[in-house]
N, C-alpha and C positions, 0 to 999 in steps of 0.2 A: 194156541193161546199166546197172549203177549202180556208182559209185565210193564205197567206204565203208571205214572202219577200225573193226574190232570190238575192243572192249576191255572186256569184261564184268567189272564189279566190280574193275577195276584203278584204285585211287585215285591220281589224278595231281595232287595239290594242291601248290601252290608256296608259298602263304602264307595266313594267316588273320588277320583283324582282328576281335577280339572286343569289340565295343562302340565307339561313336563319341561318347561323352560325353553330357551331358544334352541331351535334345531340348527344344524349346520347345513351348508349347501356344498354340493360337489357337481360333477359333470359326467357325461358319457363320452366314450371314445368310439368314433366310427371305425369299424374294422374291415369293411368291404361288403361283399354280397355272397350269398349262398343259395343253394336250391336242393330240392329233393328229386332225385332221379335214380334210375337203376344203374348201379355200378357193378362191375364184374365181381362175382363171388368165387371164392376159392372152392375147389372140389372137396377138400378134406382137411382136417387138422394135420399139420406137420410137426407141431411142437405144442407144449402144454403149459405155457406161461399163464399165471393168474395175476390180477392186480386188485388190491384193495387200498382204499384211501386212508387218511388219518383215522385212528381208532377213537370213536366217540361212544362211550358206554351209555346204555339206556338210562342208567341211574346217575348221570353226571350231576355234579353239585349245582343246584339252582338257588342255594341260600345266598343272602347278602353276606359279603366277606365280614368275618368277625362276629357273626351271629349264628346261633343254633336255635331253631324253632322246633317245638314238639310236633309229632304227627297230628294232623287235623282231626282224624277219625280213628277210633280204636281199631286195633287189628282184627277183632272179632266181628266187625261190622261189614264184612265182605258181602257184596250184593248177592241175594238169593232169589233171582227171578224165576218165574215159571218158564218152562222151555217150550219152544215152538215146534209144531209139526214140520216134517221135512218131506218134500215130494219133488217130482220133475216139474220143470217150468211149464206153465199153462199156455193156452192159446194167446196169440198176440206177442209171442217171443220168437226172436230169430237171432242168429249170431254166427260167428266164424272164428277160426283160430287166427290169432294175431302173431306178433313177432315172438319167436322162440329163442332160446339160447343158441341153438344151431344157426338160426338166421343172423343174429347179431355177431356171432363169432366168425362167420365166414364172409361177412360183408367186407367191402373195400379190399377185395382180393385176399381176404384172410389176415389183413394187417390189424388185427384186433386181439384183445385179451379175452380170456374167460373171466366173467364177472358174475357175482351174485351180491345182492338181489337185483331184479331187473329195474325197479323204480318206474312206476307206470304213469305215462302222460297220455292225455286224450283230449281231442277237440273235434267238434262236429260243425259243419256248415256247408251250405250250397251243394248238398248231395254228396259230400266227400267226408271221409274219416281220416284224421291224422292221429297216428299212434307213435309213441316213442318209448324206448327203454334206454338203459344206461349208455349203450354205445351204438344204437341204430335208431333211425326214424323212417317211417313208412307212411304212404297214403293209399287208401282203398276207396272204391266206390261203396255204396251202401249194401251191395250184394256180397261184398267181401273180396272182390277182385283187386289184387294188389297192382297199383299203378306206378309205384316207384319205391325203392328202398335205398338208403344211403347211410353210411357211417356218420355219426354225429361229429366226429373230428372233421370230416370232409365238409359236411353241411355248414359248420361254423368257420370254415376256412383255416383250419388248424392242421398241423402235420399229423400223419397217421399215428394211432396209438402206439404201434410198434412196427418197425420194418425189420423183418428177420434177415439174418445173414451171418457171416463170420463175426462181424461186430454189429450187434443190434443197435438200432437208433430208436429212441423213445420219444413219443409225443406227450403233450400235456395230459394231465389227469382230468377226466370229466366224470360227473356224477349228477344224479338227481334232476332229470329233465322234467319240465312242466310245459303244458300247452294250453292255449286259450284262443277261441274264436270270438271276435267282437262283432256281434250281429249288426248293431247300428251302423258301423263303419266298414263292414265286410273285410276285415283284416285279421290275419292269423299271427299269433305270438308264440314263440318257443323260447324257453330259457334253460340254462344249464350252469352248474357250478364248474369252474375251471381253476386248476392249480398248475403253475408252471413246473416243469421237471427238467432235470439235467439230461440232455439228449444222449449222453454216453452211458450214464449209470442208471437212469430212471428215477433217481432220488428226487423227492419234492424240494422245490426251491421256495424262496421267501416272497412269492407274489401270487395273488389270487384275484379272480374276477367272477362276476355273474355275467355270462354272455346272454344277450337279448336279441332275438331275431324277429323282425317284423316284416310281413309280406308286403310287397309293392302292389299287389293286385288282389282281387277276391279269391284267387286260386292258390292253394298251398303247393301247387306244382310249378308256380312261377318263381321269380326271384325274391329273395328276402334281403333286407338291409340288416347288417350285423353290427351290434354295439357291444361295448364292454363297460361294465360298472365295476370300478376297482373296489375290492373288499379287503385289501391287505391291511389297511388301517394301522400303520406302523406306530402311531401315537397311543394306541390303546394298550392296556395291560397285557403282557405276554405275547404281543404281536411281533412279527407279521402273522396275520390271521387269515382264516377263510370263512366264507359264509355257508354254513352247512344247510342242506335241504332248503334251497330257495323256494319260497311260496309266493304265488302270484294271484292278483285280483285286479278288478277294474271297476270304475264307475263312469259317469258321463264324461268326466274331464281328465281323469288320471289313470295311469297304470302303476301298480304297486307291487313291490318285491320286499319280502321280509326274509331274514336269515337268522340262524343261531350262530353266533360268532365264537370260534375256538382258535387257539394258537395252532399254526401248522405243525409245530413240533412242541412237545411238552403238554402239561396239563393246564387247565384253566377254562373259564367260561365267562364271556362278557355280555351275555344276555341277547335278547332279540334286537336286531337292527332293522329299522323300518324305513324304506326308501319310497319316495313318491315322485313321479315325473309326468309331464303333460303327455296325454295319449295322442293329442293332435300333433305335437312335435315329433313323437316317435313315428307316427304313420306318414308324416310328410317330410321327413329328413330335415327338420328345422332345429336350430340351436335350442337346447333345453337345459333348464336348471333342475338338478335333482335335490330334493329336500330329504335329509336323513335325520331320524331320531335314533339315538344310540343307547341301547340297553335300559329302557325305562323300567323303573321299579314297579312291582305289582304286589300289593299286600305286604307280606313279610319276606318275599323272595324277589328274584330277578325274573322278569318276563322271558318267556321262551315259546317258540313255535306259535307266533301270533299270526293266525291265518286270515288273509284278506278275503273278502267276499267277492263273488261274481254274481251277475244277474242274468237270468235265462232270456232267450229270445222272446220278445213280446212283453217282457216285464218292465217295470219302471225303476230306474235308478233313484236313489234318495236325493231329492232336490232341496231339502231343508238346509239352512245354514250356509247358503252359497255353494251347495254340493257337499255331500257327505259320503265317505267310504267307511264301511263297517269292517271290523275284524273281530275274531274271537280267539280265546286261548284258555288253557287249563291251568290249574293252580296246585298240582301235586308236587310241591317243591321237595318233598322227602322221598318220593318214589314209593309211597305206601298207599294210603287211601285219602281221598278228599271229597268234599261235597260243595264245591264252588266252581263256577266258571266265570270268565270275564268277557264282557262286550266292550270293544273299543270303537271310537269314532274319530276320524280325521275330517275336520270341517273346513269350509271355504276352499274346497278343492278346485273351484273355478279359477282361483288365483294361480294355479299351476301353469296356466297359459300365459302368464305375464313373466317379465324378466325379474320380478321381485316377488316370488310367491309368499303368501302369508297364510299358512295352514296351522291349525291348532289340533292337538291330540289330547283326548281324555278317555277314561275308562270307567266302568261301573262293574261291581262284583255282584253276581246273582247266586243265591243259594240253589243247590241242585241235588239230584239224587247222588248217591255215593258211587265213586269209581276208583279204580286203583291199578297199579302196575300188573300187567298180565304175566302169567307164567309161560314157560316154554310148552310146546304142544307135542303130544304124542301123535302118531300117524299109523294108519293101517299097514301091517307088514305086507311085503311083496318083493319082487325082484329088485336087487340092488347091484347092477353090473359094476359100478365104480368100487363099491365096498369089496366086492368079490375080487376085482382086479388087484386091489391093494394087498391082498393076501398072497399073491402069486410072486414067487421069486423070479427076478429078472424082468419084471414088468416094465413097460416103457416110461413109467413115471419116476422110476429110480428110488422108490421107497417102498418098504414092505411093512405093513401094520395089520393088526387084527381088529377090524372095525365092526360095528354093529349098526342096526337101524337107527338113524339119527333122529333126534328131536328137532323140532322146527321152532325158530324164534317167534314168540308171540307178540313182538313189538313192545312199545311202552304205551303210556296213556296220554300222549300229547294230542292236541286238537287236530282233527283232520279237516278236509276241505269244507268251506262255508259257502252257502248260497243265500242271497237276499231275494226272496220271492214271496209274493202275496203279502207283503208288509212285514214279514218275519225273517229271522235268520235261522237257517237249518244246518245242523252239523252233527258229527258223531266222533267217537273215539273208542279205542279198544280198552277193555277192562277185565280184571279178574272177576269171575263169577263162581258161585258155589251151587252146583246142581242139587236136586233133591236127594241124590245119593251119589257117593263117589267123591273123588278128589276135585280140587278147584280146576277150572277150565278157563278158556278165553271166550269172552262174549263181546257184544257191541252195545255201547250206550249211545242213545240219540237224544238230541235236544232241539226244541223249537222255541225260540226266544223272540219276543216282540220288543223292539226298541221304542223309546218315547223321548220327548223333549219338553223341558220346562225352563223358560228363560235362558236358553242356551246351555242348559245342563242335561247331560245324557241320563236317561233311566232305562230300565229293561224289565220285562215281565216274562216269567217262565210260562209259556202257553201250553206246552205239553212236553213230556219226556218219558223215556222208558228204555227197556233193554230188549235185545234179541239174543237168545241163547239156545243152544242145542244140547239135548240131554246126553251127557257123557262124551260130547264132542266139542269142537272149538269153532268159533267164528272170528276171524282175525282180519285186520287191516280194512276197516269199513270206510266207505265213501258214499256220500249222498248226492244225488242229482235231483233237481226239482224244476218243474216247468212253471210257467207264469201263472197258472191256475192253482198252484199249491199242491200238485200231485207229484209224489216223489218215489224214488227207488234207492234203497241202500244196498250196495254190493259189498261182498267180502269173500274171503277164502273159507271154505268149510273143510275141516280136517279133523281126524281123531281116530280112535280105535276102530270105528266102523267105516271110515271114509279115507280113501286116498285124497290128497289135496285137490279140491274141486272148486270151480267157479260157481258162485251162488248169489242170491239176492232176496230181498223182501220189499214189498211195496210199503209206502208210508204216506200218511196224510195227517193234518192237524187234529181231526176229530177222532178218527179210529186208530191212530197210531200205526204200529208196524203189523204187517200180515205174516203169513207163514213163510218158512224158508223154502225157496224154489231153487233147484239145481239147474244152472244154466249149461254147465258142461262138467260131467263127472270126471274125476281124475282117473288116469289109466294105470297108475302105479305110485309108489312112494317117492318122496323127494330123495334124490340120490346125488346131491351136489357136493362139491369139494369143501365148502365152508363148514359142513357138518362133521368133518372127519379130522381126527387128531393128526393125521399125516400132513395136513395143511394148516395146523395150528388152531383148529376149531373143535367144538364139541356140540354146538347147536347150529343147525343149518340156517343161513340167512334167508329171509323171505320178505316180500313186500318191496321196498319199505312202505309203500302206499299203493292203494288202488285209485280208480278214477270213475266218476259218473257225471254225466252232463246232459242237459236237455237240448233237443233239436227244435227247429222252428215249428214243426208239426205237433209239438207237445210230447213226443216220445222221449224216453230216457235211454241214453246209451251208457254202457258200462264197459270197463276194461279191468281185468283182474288176473292175478297169477294163478296158475294151476299146473298139473302135470299132464301133458298130452301124451297120446300114443305116437308111434312112428319114430323116425330117425332122431338121434340125439348126438351130442358130443360126448367125448370121453369123460369130461369133468363136470358136466351139469345136464339136467334134463328138464329144467323149468320151461314153461311156455306161458303165453297170455291168451286170454279169450276175450273177444269183443262181442258184445251182445246189445240187442235193442228190445226195449220193453214198451209196449203200447199201454199207457195208463189211462184210466177213465175216472 
């Protein structure tokens, strides 16, 4: 069973902001070329360094400075959806194990850190699958044969993450990869957050970029041109800053990157930063002007995690208003509960191909079902070699603690990836849910919204919405992929008292909503990674931070999501990723 609210073509707008003032312009810096190829892997871990970036709490302040707004929805209005049945994936599904922590840790001759979470990137095209996690990138054929794997530092032409020796040498900090295949132009895009570091100490320095790689050919195994978009923004409050979790999208004319801007050191939040650049210029190594909108306000708060849309193969980009790129975002500024989402539109995107782009940004707020900050997740008990090792005196990690089965981070309720397909915008986010019995859990809320236009003003209608929830278990880090006919799949991690962290999904369409929960790959054990243990400064294991789902040219939906595989692991972490294909009808 599914829980949903059907409101076809009922426009539920509360406000509209038409324009955010003049945008600034900036530029990209060409940094050379890179490629994905098999590099020598180390045979085993020889040391146990970890690396985490600047700390950004899920409940960071999204209020406008000097104001305090009350919670939008009372605390006792936690969603109480019906729970869906759970079973094995049906016919028409296939898949394979993707990059694991072991793979990424031993890439580049082992000149890598142990990192959690993986952060999932996925792109599909021309019979090839490109997958990336935080420190590695790989290409497979559709049968799952790996054709190349490279560290992301090497791919982007940067020094290794760490070169061990008597005096270690540290490379730049990288995080949050994303990938996109542009079917009309047969080009691949890969992005990553980069922060400079002191090569002697590894400390973060005051400069950051979003690195953008664009393939020179239709193959992801060929050369990529590498560009850097400076996100330091020294003139902004609290900066030098970095652009957390770069999000990407595209329309006919432009390629779009949005970030959440935080100081590299210290507290603060400067809102979402929205960047637009000519897709043609990127793909053909032409000079390009980047248009930037800085921290636009939204309702009573500051915009955050403004997700750009992509369009599936065979689908139509929005041609109105001289080309339009859509975005979506959530409005839970208090990290409590909310019942609104926002649709954004950047218009006249065809002007990005000129030397003087003239694009306009506006948004509209749509009433929605309630969603809210997810809790941490329980998981099924099982073997925990790392926790056991930490109890042993004289262990190679140099610290002895009494650890227990870790909880898993349930994420926050920011908007996840957005698809513009069959005339509508499809998206999802994680939310707290209250099952019929027992404590609150993590579920997935999904939304299908249809944009409209009247005299150049954006409107939006909630076409369908609902939840997917598992009785007494959790569904976390959802991502929706949709084909050009409006048939979709939402993937997520399934975990809880009854399940080790597993890769799972549900089908989705406009009329019927979400289907049952199907397990793509069952977890082989509990999460036993270093971020969940007090010895490493944590108490809740990092997970996600996001999954991925994308349509192929044949209409199938590919998914990539974190789970716990069986087989060899590293000392410090046992996460893996699963890549699957769903034939939807």
